[in-house]
ZALUM-213577 format. One record per residue (C-alpha): residue in one letter; x, y, z. Coordinates in Angstrom, 3 decimals, always signed. Layout:
BEGIN
REC   residu          X          Y          Z
REC        A          X          Y          Z
...
//
This chain:
BEGIN
REC   residu          X          Y          Z
REC        M   +121.672    +81.578   +124.832
REC        K   +122.247    +78.907   +122.207
REC        L   +124.253    +81.258   +120.014
REC        F   +127.173    +81.092   +122.400
REC        K   +127.372    +77.368   +122.860
REC        R   +130.175    +75.685   +120.897
REC        P   +129.075    +75.750   +117.245
REC        K   +128.491    +72.268   +115.872
REC        H   +126.942    +72.980   +112.495
REC        E   +129.253    +71.566   +109.830
REC        L   +128.750    +74.460   +107.411
REC        F   +129.497    +77.046   +110.088
REC        S   +132.582    +75.122   +111.195
REC        H   +133.799    +74.885   +107.608
REC        V   +133.316    +78.596   +106.924
REC        V   +135.030    +79.612   +110.163
REC        S   +137.984    +77.340   +109.455
REC        L   +138.554    +79.081   +106.101
REC        V   +139.477    +82.299   +107.909
REC        P   +143.285    +82.366   +108.318
REC        V   +144.330    +82.042   +111.944
REC        T   +146.355    +85.258   +111.593
REC        I   +143.091    +87.121   +110.908
REC        W   +141.578    +85.710   +114.097
REC        H   +144.665    +86.874   +115.984
REC        E   +143.993    +90.427   +114.813
REC        L   +140.246    +90.243   +115.452
REC        I   +140.212    +88.933   +119.010
REC        K   +143.552    +90.184   +120.398
REC        I   +144.067    +87.172   +122.679
REC        N   +147.728    +86.306   +123.162
REC        L   +147.355    +83.295   +125.463
REC        I   +145.680    +80.020   +124.596
REC        I   +145.562    +76.974   +126.835
REC        P   +144.802    +73.685   +125.055
REC        R   +143.936    +70.605   +127.085
REC        W   +144.280    +66.916   +126.308
REC        H   +143.713    +63.693   +128.258
REC        V   +145.332    +60.834   +126.352
REC        V   +147.484    +60.434   +123.252
REC        S   +147.621    +56.894   +121.921
REC        D   +147.412    +54.731   +118.816
REC        S   +145.980    +51.881   +120.891
REC        Y   +142.370    +50.928   +121.558
REC        L   +141.553    +51.777   +125.183
REC        P   +138.327    +50.271   +126.575
REC        H   +138.349    +52.678   +129.533
REC        M   +138.060    +55.601   +127.101
REC        E   +135.340    +54.110   +124.890
REC        G   +132.266    +56.278   +124.556
REC        T   +133.440    +59.142   +126.786
REC        Y   +136.718    +60.507   +125.393
REC        R   +137.767    +60.754   +121.776
REC        F   +141.495    +61.195   +122.168
REC        R   +144.330    +62.153   +119.839
REC        T   +146.517    +59.719   +117.923
REC        L   +150.271    +60.248   +117.931
REC        M   +150.116    +61.800   +114.474
REC        Q   +147.310    +64.169   +115.460
REC        F   +149.088    +65.230   +118.639
REC        N   +152.326    +65.938   +116.803
REC        K   +150.406    +68.020   +114.274
REC        D   +148.770    +69.907   +117.156
REC        L   +152.213    +70.766   +118.510
REC        D   +153.557    +71.686   +115.074
REC        F   +150.736    +74.204   +114.659
REC        L   +151.085    +75.632   +118.158
REC        L   +154.848    +76.046   +117.862
REC        K   +154.427    +77.782   +114.503
REC        Y   +152.083    +80.476   +115.794
REC        Y   +152.719    +80.600   +119.568
REC        E   +155.586    +80.406   +122.031
REC        P   +155.314    +77.857   +124.854
REC        I   +155.011    +79.219   +128.371
REC        S   +155.506    +77.510   +131.724
REC        L   +153.131    +77.616   +134.672
REC        S   +155.570    +79.698   +136.733
REC        E   +155.897    +82.248   +133.919
REC        L   +152.130    +82.440   +133.656
REC        I   +151.648    +82.966   +137.400
REC        K   +154.375    +85.624   +137.438
REC        A   +152.575    +87.479   +134.643
REC        L   +149.283    +87.284   +136.564
REC        D   +150.949    +88.513   +139.762
REC        N   +152.439    +91.499   +137.935
REC        N   +149.311    +92.134   +135.869
REC        N   +151.415    +91.808   +132.730
REC        K   +149.912    +91.323   +129.301
REC        F   +151.715    +89.084   +126.870
REC        K   +153.304    +90.992   +124.021
REC        S   +153.715    +87.843   +121.941
REC        R   +151.331    +84.936   +121.453
REC        R   +151.873    +82.163   +124.002
REC        F   +150.412    +78.722   +124.766
REC        L   +150.365    +76.574   +127.879
REC        A   +149.977    +72.820   +127.295
REC        T   +147.748    +71.111   +129.884
REC        F   +146.718    +67.493   +130.462
REC        D   +143.933    +66.218   +132.697
REC        D   +143.137    +63.244   +134.934
REC        G   +146.599    +61.664   +135.162
REC        F   +146.470    +58.887   +132.587
REC        R   +149.489    +56.622   +132.126
REC        E   +150.050    +57.778   +128.534
REC        Q   +150.955    +61.210   +129.875
REC        Y   +154.193    +59.691   +131.188
REC        D   +154.755    +56.995   +128.552
REC        V   +153.851    +58.918   +125.394
REC        I   +153.232    +62.623   +125.940
REC        A   +156.043    +63.693   +128.266
REC        P   +158.865    +62.326   +126.049
REC        I   +157.506    +64.245   +123.050
REC        L   +157.190    +67.482   +125.008
REC        Y   +160.612    +67.052   +126.627
REC        K   +162.285    +66.549   +123.250
REC        L   +160.656    +69.704   +121.893
REC        G   +161.350    +71.739   +125.037
REC        V   +157.650    +72.386   +125.634
REC        P   +156.643    +72.909   +129.290
REC        A   +153.314    +71.530   +130.471
REC        V   +151.028    +71.110   +133.465
REC        F   +149.620    +67.687   +134.346
REC        F   +146.439    +68.016   +136.411
REC        L   +146.062    +64.956   +138.626
REC        T   +142.948    +63.427   +140.140
REC        T   +144.479    +62.366   +143.428
REC        A   +142.326    +59.314   +144.258
REC        L   +143.326    +57.725   +140.945
REC        I   +147.102    +57.845   +141.417
REC        D   +148.638    +54.365   +141.733
REC        N   +145.454    +52.942   +140.188
REC        K   +143.650    +52.727   +143.498
REC        K   +140.304    +53.790   +142.103
REC        L   +138.515    +54.008   +138.758
REC        A   +136.887    +57.373   +138.037
REC        Y   +133.265    +57.340   +136.963
REC        P   +134.000    +58.405   +133.327
REC        Q   +136.210    +55.317   +132.978
REC        K   +133.528    +53.178   +134.620
REC        K   +131.056    +54.421   +132.017
REC        S   +133.519    +53.694   +129.246
REC        L   +134.087    +50.105   +130.321
REC        L   +130.351    +49.486   +130.616
REC        I   +129.762    +50.856   +127.118
REC        W   +132.619    +48.758   +125.753
REC        K   +131.173    +45.579   +127.295
REC        I   +127.533    +46.306   +126.437
REC        R   +128.402    +46.855   +122.772
REC        K   +129.747    +43.296   +122.692
REC        L   +126.885    +41.692   +124.630
REC        K   +124.528    +39.378   +122.733
REC        D   +122.605    +38.050   +125.743
REC        R   +119.222    +39.769   +125.661
REC        G   +118.475    +38.598   +129.159
REC        I   +121.470    +40.459   +130.582
REC        L   +120.657    +43.542   +128.496
REC        G   +117.125    +43.376   +129.832
REC        G   +118.527    +43.274   +133.347
REC        V   +120.542    +46.419   +132.651
REC        S   +117.385    +48.142   +131.434
REC        R   +115.549    +47.098   +134.595
REC        I   +118.298    +48.536   +136.796
REC        L   +118.033    +51.816   +134.941
REC        N   +114.239    +51.794   +135.120
REC        T   +114.246    +51.249   +138.883
REC        K   +116.334    +54.427   +139.196
REC        G   +113.652    +56.482   +137.492
REC        V   +115.125    +56.257   +134.008
REC        D   +112.746    +55.715   +131.125
REC        K   +115.054    +55.918   +128.090
REC        S   +115.424    +52.794   +125.975
REC        N   +118.891    +53.457   +124.564
REC        I   +121.174    +51.963   +127.200
REC        I   +124.462    +53.312   +125.840
REC        S   +123.171    +56.862   +125.386
REC        L   +121.855    +56.797   +128.907
REC        I   +125.098    +55.530   +130.416
REC        Q   +126.929    +58.327   +128.614
REC        T   +124.802    +60.850   +130.512
REC        M   +125.410    +59.298   +133.937
REC        S   +126.897    +61.665   +136.508
REC        Y   +129.200    +61.541   +139.517
REC        R   +126.138    +60.921   +141.716
REC        D   +125.185    +57.824   +139.676
REC        Q   +128.210    +55.707   +140.544
REC        S   +126.219    +53.182   +142.545
REC        I   +124.138    +52.502   +139.431
REC        L   +127.288    +52.022   +137.362
REC        D   +128.633    +49.585   +139.964
REC        E   +125.359    +47.642   +139.939
REC        I   +125.396    +47.336   +136.156
REC        A   +129.056    +46.278   +136.219
REC        A   +128.278    +43.435   +138.617
REC        L   +125.449    +42.248   +136.355
REC        I   +127.437    +42.212   +133.105
REC        G   +130.649    +40.811   +134.586
REC        I   +132.959    +43.822   +134.746
REC        D   +135.383    +43.923   +137.675
REC        F   +136.719    +47.462   +137.974
REC        I   +139.399    +46.478   +140.519
REC        S   +140.739    +43.728   +138.260
REC        Y   +140.815    +46.108   +135.320
REC        L   +142.826    +48.614   +137.337
REC        S   +145.263    +45.906   +138.391
REC        S   +145.812    +44.443   +134.933
REC        N   +145.663    +47.567   +132.753
REC        K   +146.908    +50.349   +135.057
REC        P   +145.278    +53.238   +133.173
REC        Y   +146.544    +55.934   +135.541
REC        L   +149.923    +57.280   +136.601
REC        T   +151.854    +55.764   +139.482
REC        S   +153.516    +57.837   +142.199
REC        H   +156.882    +56.970   +140.679
REC        Q   +155.755    +58.307   +137.295
REC        V   +154.423    +61.521   +138.841
REC        R   +157.810    +62.070   +140.467
REC        G   +159.418    +61.396   +137.091
REC        L   +157.349    +64.152   +135.491
REC        I   +158.402    +66.616   +138.200
REC        E   +162.053    +65.605   +137.876
REC        R   +161.890    +66.320   +134.148
REC        G   +160.765    +69.856   +134.897
REC        F   +157.048    +69.498   +134.253
REC        D   +154.467    +71.004   +136.593
REC        I   +151.635    +69.201   +138.322
REC        G   +148.340    +70.637   +139.495
REC        S   +145.194    +69.332   +141.095
REC        H   +142.156    +68.065   +139.211
REC        S   +140.142    +67.291   +142.382
REC        I   +140.036    +64.160   +144.531
REC        D   +137.747    +61.968   +142.439
REC        H   +136.529    +64.027   +139.479
REC        P   +133.031    +65.356   +140.265
REC        R   +131.391    +67.923   +138.038
REC        F   +131.383    +70.958   +140.303
REC        S   +127.882    +72.056   +139.261
REC        E   +126.599    +68.803   +140.854
REC        I   +128.136    +69.273   +144.298
REC        C   +127.645    +71.915   +146.986
REC        L   +130.066    +74.718   +147.783
REC        R   +131.424    +72.911   +150.829
REC        E   +132.248    +69.836   +148.736
REC        Q   +133.796    +72.021   +146.043
REC        I   +136.135    +73.635   +148.556
REC        Y   +137.038    +70.266   +150.078
REC        Q   +137.707    +68.657   +146.674
REC        T   +139.948    +71.558   +145.739
REC        I   +141.987    +72.380   +148.827
REC        S   +142.381    +68.799   +150.062
REC        S   +143.708    +67.569   +146.721
REC        V   +146.097    +70.517   +146.357
REC        N   +147.468    +69.996   +149.870
REC        W   +147.800    +66.252   +149.340
REC        L   +149.901    +66.732   +146.199
REC        S   +152.104    +69.313   +147.929
REC        V   +152.866    +66.968   +150.831
REC        K   +153.101    +63.758   +148.815
REC        Y   +155.590    +65.092   +146.278
REC        N   +157.287    +67.837   +148.325
REC        Y   +156.048    +70.233   +145.682
REC        I   +154.284    +73.578   +145.939
REC        C   +151.011    +72.796   +144.185
REC        N   +149.453    +76.131   +143.277
REC        S   +147.086    +75.383   +140.402
REC        F   +143.747    +73.651   +140.002
REC        A   +141.796    +72.583   +136.910
REC        F   +138.068    +71.970   +137.172
REC        P   +136.976    +68.460   +136.219
REC        R   +134.471    +68.422   +133.363
REC        S   +133.505    +72.118   +133.523
REC        D   +133.740    +75.338   +135.525
REC        E   +130.210    +76.444   +134.637
REC        Y   +128.077    +77.699   +137.550
REC        V   +131.002    +77.922   +139.985
REC        T   +130.172    +80.886   +142.213
REC        P   +132.250    +83.974   +143.107
REC        E   +132.180    +82.765   +146.721
REC        Y   +134.127    +79.651   +145.731
REC        F   +136.882    +81.713   +144.123
REC        D   +137.023    +84.116   +147.071
REC        I   +137.593    +81.198   +149.445
REC        I   +140.140    +79.189   +147.489
REC        F   +142.268    +82.170   +146.524
REC        S   +142.334    +83.474   +150.104
REC        E   +142.600    +80.230   +152.095
REC        S   +145.046    +78.152   +150.071
REC        T   +148.261    +78.286   +148.070
REC        I   +146.349    +78.297   +144.782
REC        K   +147.457    +81.033   +142.403
REC        V   +145.453    +80.141   +139.305
REC        T   +142.574    +77.908   +138.244
REC        F   +141.725    +76.532   +134.829
REC        G   +138.288    +75.946   +133.384
REC        T   +136.765    +75.226   +130.026
REC        G   +135.015    +77.646   +127.698
REC        G   +137.572    +77.851   +124.913
REC        M   +138.659    +81.491   +125.181
REC        I   +135.811    +82.870   +127.292
REC        K   +136.650    +83.636   +130.927
REC        R   +134.185    +82.699   +133.654
REC        G   +133.916    +83.561   +137.320
REC        H   +137.246    +85.182   +138.181
REC        G   +140.190    +86.914   +136.559
REC        R   +142.522    +84.129   +137.675
REC        N   +140.241    +81.398   +136.335
REC        L   +141.610    +80.869   +132.842
REC        P   +139.663    +79.206   +130.015
REC        R   +141.041    +76.245   +128.067
REC        C   +140.437    +74.914   +124.560
REC        S   +139.588    +71.234   +124.236
REC        A   +141.977    +69.591   +121.771
REC        E   +139.909    +66.375   +121.645
REC        G   +136.461    +65.087   +120.848
REC        S   +136.729    +65.150   +117.057
REC        D   +139.204    +64.948   +114.198
REC        A   +139.314    +68.743   +113.925
REC        T   +142.819    +70.113   +113.514
REC        M   +144.289    +72.516   +116.039
REC        R   +143.868    +75.290   +113.490
REC        Q   +140.140    +74.487   +113.220
REC        I   +139.800    +74.304   +117.015
REC        I   +141.447    +77.692   +117.495
REC        S   +139.335    +79.190   +114.696
REC        L   +136.082    +77.896   +116.204
REC        D   +136.928    +79.111   +119.688
REC        S   +138.015    +82.467   +118.254
REC        A   +134.729    +82.818   +116.375
REC        R   +132.767    +81.970   +119.497
REC        F   +134.657    +84.590   +121.488
REC        F   +134.262    +87.191   +118.702
REC        L   +130.507    +86.639   +118.485
REC        M   +130.044    +86.890   +122.227
REC        K   +132.167    +90.031   +122.478
REC        N   +130.416    +91.830   +119.610
REC        L   +126.816    +90.627   +119.861
REC        V   +126.136    +90.597   +123.619
//
């Protein structure tokens, strides 16, 4: 039902944002919010072009200022303890989460959080650690970055032909690349070869992801790590067997690699259409205590699968983000 998709109409967003956040607190009675970020940087990052609109340092600090004004930070262990004891939070709390394992999480984000005493969970895509592999969203970003600079119509025509041979009939190359999925990586690799992008060289020279040493540094500073899968597939595009493998294998790998009890998992891209059978298996056959999805404030699939608010994608303030997600939850609760 379209009503319950994230509202994008500017007038609606403006009206919702005029409602004081304290009113939303009273209306929806939710005392835990879980924002998620990927990167915080003032630099131009080609591997984020066209797929992630990330926060600047100023925006991120304002996000934290707002959260610390209205919510108390909570750690992953405190959250799991509350779930185990079926406790409801008497005060408003927030858990800061970060996905994919980008280098800025160690260089930029962790020092800010550490100074403020804010705990956080860093969800790592295990195949990307030490910059051994480039995830398909970053492949898409680099292709978009290069194609926007290309003037050679012959090469652009070649890109179009590659797309056409794969059954694609859209003429807008960039829009099409933005829609490419985990299953389309061979197409992305073929386009990269044509336009002169070397993903391995980019990894070597730019090192967009965390190293093992940096991951250990995060743990030593008291931060938590969780799994974000092996190589970042959207779970609605892979079968149940692959979902289980992506989840349990990555969790176990992190536990062994870092001598750390990894007990949390965050779905890459989205947790939509994940079945009850998946949750039954992973909560009974692994050390996982909690999973994290998307959906703003709307739970999906299982009581221990917690929704998260995206703190990126626009210049909306954290107050506006919380207001929009609150309105979405309120409408669903009262109109369904």
